[in-house]
C-alpha distance (Angstrom), angle and dihedral (degrees) to the residues before:
residue distance angle dihedral
M1 . . .
I2 3.80 . .
P3 3.78 107.5 .
T4 3.86 113.1 -110.2
E5 3.74 90.4 -141.7
S6 3.84 90.1 79.4
F7 3.73 91.7 61.7
A8 3.76 93.4 42.2
T9 3.92 88.4 53.9
L10 3.71 91.0 51.9
A11 3.80 91.0 48.2
K12 3.88 92.8 49.3
A13 3.78 91.5 48.2
A14 3.89 95.7 46.4
A15 3.78 120.6 99.0
D16 3.82 92.6 -153.2
E17 3.85 142.6 -7.4
A18 3.80 93.4 -87.5
S19 3.86 92.2 56.1
F20 3.83 88.9 43.7
L21 3.72 94.7 55.1
E22 3.82 94.7 42.1
A23 3.81 88.2 55.2
V24 3.84 91.4 46.6
A25 3.83 88.5 52.3
H26 3.75 91.5 56.2
Y27 3.65 92.1 42.9
I28 3.94 95.5 52.9
R29 3.88 89.4 45.7
Q30 3.75 90.2 56.1
K31 3.80 94.2 43.2
M32 3.85 93.1 51.1
G33 3.76 98.9 36.0
S34 3.89 94.7 -126.5
T35 3.78 126.8 146.2
D36 3.80 97.3 -124.4
C37 3.86 138.5 11.2
D38 3.75 126.9 -157.0
I39 3.87 125.3 -173.6
F40 3.83 117.4 -158.8
R41 3.82 123.1 -169.1
R42 3.90 121.3 -146.3
I43 3.84 107.9 -115.3
S44 3.82 130.6 -170.9
G45 3.73 114.5 -64.6
G46 3.87 93.2 34.9
G47 3.72 97.2 -80.0
L48 3.77 132.2 125.4
Q49 3.84 135.7 -117.0
L50 3.83 125.0 -163.6
V51 3.88 107.2 -116.9
G52 3.85 100.2 162.5
T53 3.73 139.5 21.9
T54 3.75 146.8 154.6
H55 3.89 100.9 -141.1
I56 3.79 113.1 23.9
P57 3.82 105.6 43.6
Q58 3.94 88.6 153.7
S59 3.87 86.7 70.2
I60 3.78 98.6 53.9
A61 3.94 109.9 127.2
R62 3.87 87.2 -1.5
L63 3.77 100.6 73.5
R64 3.90 111.4 75.5
I65 3.83 130.8 175.7
G66 3.73 124.3 -154.5
R67 3.70 123.9 -123.3
G68 3.84 109.1 -70.7
V69 3.75 94.0 -4.0
G70 3.87 117.4 145.3
L71 3.79 128.6 -24.1
I72 3.73 92.5 -48.2
G73 3.82 96.0 48.2
K74 3.83 92.3 47.2
C75 3.92 89.7 50.2
L76 3.70 91.3 58.1
A77 3.78 98.6 37.2
G78 3.82 92.5 53.2
N79 3.84 93.9 29.8
E80 3.86 87.3 -131.0
E81 3.73 136.9 148.3
I82 3.81 109.9 -115.9
V83 3.76 119.2 -160.7
I84 3.75 124.8 177.5
K85 3.85 114.1 -178.7
K86 3.90 94.7 -177.6
G87 3.77 141.3 -1.6
L88 3.73 97.2 38.7
D89 3.78 96.6 163.2
E90 3.89 90.2 49.7
D91 3.79 95.4 52.5
P92 3.82 110.0 118.0
R93 3.81 92.4 -135.6
S94 3.86 91.6 59.8
Q95 3.75 116.9 109.2
H96 3.91 119.6 -161.8
L97 3.70 111.8 -121.4
S98 3.77 121.3 -171.7
D99 3.76 94.6 -131.1
I100 3.82 97.6 45.6
S101 3.84 119.8 55.9
E102 3.87 113.3 -163.1
E103 3.82 95.4 -174.2
H104 3.76 99.4 100.9
F105 3.81 95.5 35.8
K106 3.79 116.2 90.9
S107 3.79 102.5 -178.9
G108 3.76 143.8 19.0
M109 3.89 149.1 167.7
A110 3.80 127.8 -141.1
F111 3.78 120.3 -169.0
T112 3.85 130.1 171.1
V113 3.86 119.6 -117.3
P114 3.85 106.4 -130.0
G115 3.71 118.1 -133.0
T116 3.86 134.7 -170.5
R117 3.90 96.6 -79.5
R118 3.94 101.9 0.0
S119 3.75 142.4 1.9
M120 3.86 113.7 -61.8
G121 3.79 93.9 -155.7
V122 3.72 147.4 -65.1
V123 3.83 137.4 -69.1
F124 3.65 115.4 -150.3
L125 3.92 122.3 -160.2
R126 3.82 123.4 -168.2
S127 3.81 131.0 -173.4
E128 3.77 127.4 -165.1
S129 3.76 90.4 -146.7
E130 3.83 129.2 52.0
W131 3.76 109.5 -79.0
D132 3.88 119.0 -144.8
V133 3.68 92.5 -155.8
T134 3.80 109.1 -159.9
E135 3.86 128.7 -163.2
E136 3.74 88.8 -104.9
D137 3.82 89.0 57.3
K138 3.72 92.0 51.0
S139 3.72 90.8 45.4
Q140 3.91 90.8 53.6
F141 3.79 92.0 47.5
R142 3.87 90.7 47.5
A143 3.74 89.3 52.3
L144 3.74 91.9 47.3
M145 3.71 91.8 52.7
N146 3.83 93.2 48.8
E147 3.82 92.2 52.7
L148 3.91 91.5 42.7
G149 3.73 89.4 53.5
Q150 3.72 92.5 55.2
A151 3.85 94.5 43.1
W152 3.90 91.6 45.9
T153 3.88 90.5 50.9
I154 3.74 92.7 47.1
Y155 3.86 91.7 49.2
A156 3.76 95.0 46.3
S157 3.85 93.4 46.7
A158 3.75 92.1 45.7
F159 3.86 94.4 54.0
G160 3.84 92.5 41.0
S161 3.82 94.2 56.2
G162 3.79 123.4 84.7
S163 3.75 97.8 -102.4
G164 3.68 98.1 39.3
A165 3.90 99.0 169.2
N166 3.77 91.4 53.6
K167 3.85 95.1 44.9
L168 3.87 89.9 47.4
G169 3.81 90.3 49.8
A170 3.74 89.4 52.4
A171 3.84 93.1 45.0
A172 3.73 93.2 48.3
H173 3.79 95.1 46.0
V174 3.80 92.4 49.7
A175 3.81 94.9 45.6
Q176 3.82 91.1 45.9
T177 3.72 102.3 41.6
V178 3.85 105.4 28.8
A179 3.80 92.6 47.4
G180 3.77 92.2 44.3
S181 3.96 92.1 65.9
P182 3.77 121.6 78.0
Y183 3.78 93.9 -164.7
L184 3.74 118.0 91.3
E185 3.73 101.0 -148.6
E186 3.95 89.2 51.6
I187 3.78 89.9 48.9
L188 3.74 93.8 53.5
Q189 3.85 93.3 43.7
L190 3.74 90.9 48.5
L191 3.86 91.1 47.1
V192 3.90 94.0 53.9
T193 3.75 94.9 41.4
M194 3.78 101.1 48.0
T195 3.88 92.5 38.0
A196 3.73 89.5 55.8
R197 3.84 94.4 46.2
Q198 3.73 99.3 43.2
F199 3.91 96.8 43.9
K200 3.73 95.3 35.0
F201 3.70 96.0 -119.9
K202 3.78 120.4 163.6
V203 3.72 96.2 -141.6
V204 3.80 134.0 4.1
T205 3.78 123.8 -171.4
V206 3.98 134.0 -174.6
R207 3.69 120.6 -154.3
L208 3.89 119.1 -174.8
L209 3.74 127.7 -156.1
D210 3.77 118.3 -104.4
E211 3.79 98.6 -156.9
R212 3.79 98.6 -166.2
R213 3.77 92.0 54.3
Q214 3.80 97.4 31.2
E215 3.69 90.6 -130.7
L216 3.81 138.1 131.1
I217 3.82 106.5 -128.2
L218 3.85 120.9 -161.1
R219 3.90 106.0 -116.1
A220 3.80 106.3 163.9
T221 3.66 142.5 10.9
Q222 3.86 133.1 159.4
A223 4.04 90.7 -146.9
T224 3.86 110.0 112.7
H225 3.86 94.8 -153.6
R226 3.72 107.3 111.8
A227 3.86 92.2 -140.2
Y228 3.87 90.1 71.5
K229 3.76 94.1 53.4
N230 3.87 87.3 53.4
K231 3.78 98.5 48.4
R232 3.74 112.4 135.0
A233 3.83 127.7 -113.6
I234 3.79 117.1 -86.5
K235 3.80 120.1 -136.0
L236 3.81 117.0 -132.4
G237 3.69 109.9 -89.3
E238 3.67 93.0 22.2
S239 3.90 123.8 111.7
I240 3.83 122.5 -10.4
A241 3.92 93.7 -60.6
G242 3.82 89.7 52.9
R243 3.73 92.8 51.1
V244 3.86 90.9 47.4
M245 3.80 90.4 53.9
R246 3.91 90.9 43.7
E247 3.83 93.7 49.5
S248 3.79 98.4 29.6
R249 3.78 94.4 -136.5
P250 3.83 138.3 104.9
I251 3.65 118.2 -93.1
V252 3.75 125.4 -158.8
V253 3.84 124.2 -155.9
E254 3.73 116.9 -166.8
D255 3.79 95.1 -165.8
V256 3.87 116.2 20.1
E257 3.86 90.4 -171.9
A258 3.78 92.5 59.8
D259 3.79 100.2 39.3
T260 3.74 110.0 101.7
D261 3.84 94.4 -154.9
Y262 3.76 91.6 55.9
V263 3.94 113.8 104.2
G264 3.92 113.7 -147.2
H265 3.69 106.8 36.8
D266 3.91 92.5 157.3
L267 3.80 92.5 56.4
A268 3.86 93.4 44.2
Q269 3.73 89.4 51.3
E270 3.84 92.2 46.0
Q271 3.89 92.9 49.6
G272 3.84 96.5 40.9
L273 3.72 97.0 -114.5
K274 3.94 115.3 165.3
S275 3.83 114.8 162.7
M276 3.67 132.7 20.5
I277 3.80 143.4 -176.7
C278 3.80 121.1 -153.1
L279 3.78 118.5 -165.6
P280 3.73 134.3 -176.5
L281 3.80 120.2 -113.7
S282 3.89 96.3 -136.0
I283 3.71 134.6 176.4
Q284 3.78 120.7 179.9
G285 3.77 93.0 -14.7
R286 3.80 94.7 -52.0
S287 3.73 120.2 107.4
V288 3.85 119.2 -141.3
G289 3.87 97.9 179.5
V290 3.74 146.7 -38.8
I291 3.78 137.8 -94.5
S292 3.87 116.3 -148.9
C293 3.72 120.3 -162.6
Y294 3.99 121.0 -167.3
T295 3.77 129.6 -166.4
G296 3.75 126.9 -153.2
E297 3.69 93.2 -135.3
Y298 3.84 134.7 40.2
H299 3.84 106.1 -76.6
N300 3.84 135.5 -173.1
F301 3.79 106.3 -146.1
T302 3.81 104.1 -144.0
E303 3.83 120.1 -145.8
D304 3.76 91.1 -108.6
E305 3.74 90.0 56.7
V306 3.67 95.5 48.6
N307 3.82 88.7 50.1
A308 3.72 92.2 51.0
L309 3.83 91.8 47.9
E310 3.84 92.0 47.3
A311 3.79 88.1 53.3
L312 3.86 89.1 52.6
A313 3.75 92.0 46.4
N314 3.86 92.0 50.0
Q315 3.83 90.7 48.5
A316 3.83 89.9 49.8
A317 3.81 90.7 50.1
I318 3.81 90.1 55.4
S319 3.72 91.2 51.6
I320 3.78 92.9 46.4
E321 3.77 92.8 49.0
Y322 3.89 91.5 47.4
A323 3.91 92.2 49.0
Q324 3.92 90.9 47.3
L325 3.91 89.4 48.7
Q326 3.81 88.9 50.8
V327 3.90 88.7 47.6
R328 3.85 90.3 51.0
R329 3.72 92.9 47.1
T330 3.76 92.1 52.7
L331 3.77 92.6 44.4
M332 3.81 91.3 52.3
Q333 3.73 89.5 52.9
E334 3.81 88.6 48.6
M335 3.96 92.2 46.5
H336 3.71 87.7 54.2
H337 3.78 91.2 51.5
R338 3.78 90.6 47.0
V339 3.80 93.7 50.0
K340 3.80 92.1 49.7
N341 3.80 91.7 50.6
S342 3.81 91.6 47.1
L343 3.83 91.2 50.5
Q344 3.70 88.2 51.1
Q345 3.79 91.4 51.8
V346 3.83 90.0 48.9
A347 3.67 90.3 55.0
S348 3.73 92.4 49.6
L349 3.78 91.0 51.8
L350 3.75 92.2 48.9
R351 3.85 88.0 51.2
L352 3.82 90.5 54.3
E353 3.78 88.8 48.2
I354 3.85 91.6 52.3
G355 3.76 89.1 44.4
Q356 3.82 90.5 60.7
G357 3.86 87.8 63.4
N358 3.90 89.4 -140.8
A359 3.78 93.6 167.3
S360 3.63 95.2 140.1
N361 3.84 91.8 69.1
P362 3.80 108.7 29.1
T363 3.72 92.5 157.9
Q364 3.79 92.8 59.7
A365 3.96 90.8 46.1
L366 3.73 89.6 52.5
T367 3.81 90.8 45.8
D368 3.77 90.3 52.6
S369 3.83 94.6 45.1
L370 3.93 88.7 49.3
G371 3.79 91.3 54.7
R372 3.87 92.3 51.1
I373 3.76 90.4 49.9
L374 3.75 91.0 49.5
A375 3.78 90.1 51.7
I376 3.76 89.6 58.2
S377 3.67 90.1 45.1
S378 3.83 91.2 54.0
V379 3.80 90.1 58.3
H380 3.82 91.6 52.5
D381 3.78 89.0 48.6
L382 3.81 92.4 52.1
L383 3.76 91.8 46.2
S384 3.83 91.5 52.6
R385 3.87 91.0 52.5
D386 3.84 95.3 41.2
D387 3.81 129.5 49.6
L388 3.79 94.3 -58.2
D389 3.73 96.1 -127.1
S390 3.90 102.1 69.4
V391 3.74 138.1 9.6
T392 3.83 131.8 -148.8
L393 3.80 118.2 -108.2
K394 3.81 92.4 -138.8
S395 3.85 90.5 55.7
I396 3.81 90.4 53.0
A397 3.81 91.3 51.0
E398 3.90 92.2 47.3
S399 3.88 89.8 49.3
L400 3.71 94.1 50.3
A401 3.79 91.9 46.9
N402 3.80 91.8 52.3
H403 3.77 89.9 50.0
A404 3.86 93.0 48.8
Q405 3.83 90.4 47.6
Q406 3.79 92.4 54.8
S407 3.79 103.6 37.4
L408 3.85 108.8 22.0
V409 3.81 106.9 39.4
L410 3.80 113.9 89.3
P411 3.83 116.6 -127.7
T412 3.78 90.4 -117.4
H413 3.79 91.2 57.4
R414 3.80 128.7 78.6
I415 3.91 109.6 -158.6
T416 3.76 122.5 165.1
F417 3.89 120.2 -149.8
V418 3.68 118.4 -149.1
T419 3.82 127.9 -177.8
V420 3.73 120.6 -171.7
G421 3.79 141.0 153.7
D422 3.81 139.9 59.1
D423 3.64 128.0 -20.6
A424 3.71 135.7 -133.6
H425 3.81 141.5 177.0
L426 3.75 120.3 -115.5
D427 3.71 131.2 -165.2
T428 3.78 117.0 -119.6
T429 3.84 97.0 -96.9
Q430 3.71 94.9 51.4
A431 3.64 94.4 39.0
T432 3.82 89.5 59.1
Q433 3.83 93.0 46.0
V434 3.94 89.9 49.2
A435 3.77 91.5 48.5
L436 3.79 93.0 53.7
I437 3.82 91.0 47.7
L438 3.75 91.9 48.4
N439 3.83 90.2 47.4
E440 3.77 92.2 54.6
L441 3.83 93.4 46.6
V442 3.78 94.7 49.2
Q443 3.66 92.7 43.1
N444 3.78 93.2 50.2
A445 3.89 88.9 46.3
V446 3.95 89.9 55.3
E447 3.83 96.9 40.2
H448 3.87 100.4 39.4
G449 3.80 104.1 20.4
F450 3.87 93.8 53.6
K451 3.72 103.6 40.3
E452 3.83 93.5 111.8
T453 3.77 100.7 8.8
T454 3.82 111.3 73.7
E455 3.79 99.2 -172.8
G456 3.79 134.2 47.7
E457 3.59 150.2 82.0
I458 3.81 142.0 -65.1
H459 3.80 110.8 -159.6
T460 3.64 125.9 -167.8
E461 3.82 117.3 -168.7
I462 3.90 125.6 -173.1
T463 3.71 119.5 -159.3
L464 3.83 127.7 -175.2
R465 3.80 117.5 -164.7
D466 3.83 118.9 171.6
T467 3.79 101.7 -49.6
E468 3.71 99.6 -25.1
I469 3.86 125.7 95.3
G470 3.88 120.6 -152.6
V471 3.79 124.1 -164.0
K472 3.78 120.7 -170.3
V473 3.81 123.0 -174.9
S474 3.78 114.5 -171.5
N475 3.78 135.6 169.8
T476 3.86 137.5 -162.7
G477 3.87 93.8 -142.5
D478 3.79 133.8 98.2
P479 3.90 111.9 -17.4
L480 3.71 121.3 -117.6
P481 3.87 116.5 -86.8
A482 3.79 110.4 -95.5
D483 3.73 90.0 -122.3
Y484 3.81 95.9 46.2
S485 3.77 115.8 139.3
T486 3.87 132.6 173.3
L487 3.73 87.8 -135.5
D488 3.82 87.7 75.1
A489 3.74 90.0 54.2
G490 3.88 119.8 159.4
L491 3.69 124.5 -145.1
G492 3.89 94.7 -78.6
L493 3.75 93.1 55.6
Q494 3.67 93.0 42.8
I495 3.86 89.9 56.8
I496 3.86 89.9 47.8
Q497 3.85 91.3 50.7
S498 3.77 93.3 47.9
L499 3.83 95.1 46.4
V500 3.82 92.4 46.6
R501 3.85 87.9 52.9
S502 3.80 90.3 51.2
L503 3.73 87.2 53.8
G504 3.73 90.2 51.9
G505 3.68 87.7 -121.0
I506 3.85 139.7 130.0
F507 3.79 127.3 -113.8
E508 3.77 129.4 -158.5
I509 3.83 136.2 170.6
A510 3.77 127.4 -172.1
S511 3.76 147.4 130.7
E512 3.83 117.3 -84.6
D513 3.87 124.9 177.3
G514 3.80 93.0 -22.3
R515 3.89 93.4 -47.3
T516 3.72 129.8 107.3
V517 3.80 105.8 -125.0
A518 3.76 124.1 -166.5
Q519 3.81 117.4 178.2
F520 3.80 143.8 163.3
R521 3.80 135.7 -170.5
F522 3.73 129.8 -156.3
V523 3.79 143.7 156.7
P524 3.82 116.7 -107.4
S525 3.79 121.8 -127.3
G526 3.65 114.4 -86.7
A527 3.80 96.8 27.8
E528 3.68 122.3 118.7
């Protein structure tokens, strides 16, 4: 995707809109490798006016095209992408214009420039040679048009408002800096900080939509008051922000303390907030969140101010969407890597099972293998529901306890599972290893600890001291045999010892105060 900062830089350096669009025309021609580039703006009545060009500057503002006339007019009227790889002058849609001669041009492309509510105009590229336009070429041109639409809208709104220089500065900074970052959290923080500074707002907040919970979650604010960072989630349709999402339009509140729909009157009064505007962060008609801007005095937001802020919000939405797409792409690659590693681990476990030669009880061997595969599966399930790059140790323990309760405990037994203690995040590799260890410990506790005893408790305790994690699984069932030794370990215990060694940890099993206690300690990845 073409970086937005290039358009923002052109806007910041331009003295007026004419010079901005002229610079844009040359920039697009260079990026696309065409011979010429013309930019047409939509005018009243559905026609078009030349506002930027690389080869006929004498026709700027003078050349006009009627509604639906020629290739360019049809492109706007039908909001379609027109690509002609050869025979441009012979195309039946072409219309001869006195200012533009098509005779020495063989190919061309015309794409619309998207605006906030409708197309702003058309950009027409022409080449003197036949142009084998690829899908990549069209994708690049489409991306350029999307970015131009945002930058052009911001520029026009900024100069149209009362304090043109200030609005332009805000617009250029947001377009350049926000879109220049690939990281979502950085984009959001830059957005609230710069918007507050450039537009003189007292507080700016951004909430993003959690589609699964159908709630707006506070993700960024430049306010230093702790209460802002702890503000609760808002349901769709609730409060001003919820209405903005539902109606997909900006809402202005002249007095937040008096508005009955506003949530948080106490905080607004404490911080001296008076008026606010809340705008949807929308892309292609779909809102991904809202941005709320508060003033410290009663303020009447003019139409020009609303337009400028809408343009900023739409630009931010594109940057947010792009960052999220990049994250998803990276995570998909990471998930592929995880699945591959997990399958290799399953294969290793099955080889160990085969090596035991437990042909006398194949059902038990398959049951044990199934439990280990499900332990790995539980980690993937937790990762898919959490933040996809780490999972909490406590959630692994609770998930495995629930599985054991449902599938391992006999109907004649009453065993209570308890998980307590600290919590810690683990990366994918360690999470899978710990899940397999816990699965073996819990399974052993159920199968061996409650052969005779039919009631009791299996207790998992997690402790975090400095950089070391300790996990203890104890049960109140049958005691360990007096002659028990880890040297006579079965496959389950061999797997535990092997995995603990791979964690660089220590494993112990013993009787303590009438309980059988198995515990291991290790240092999580990333710790010193």
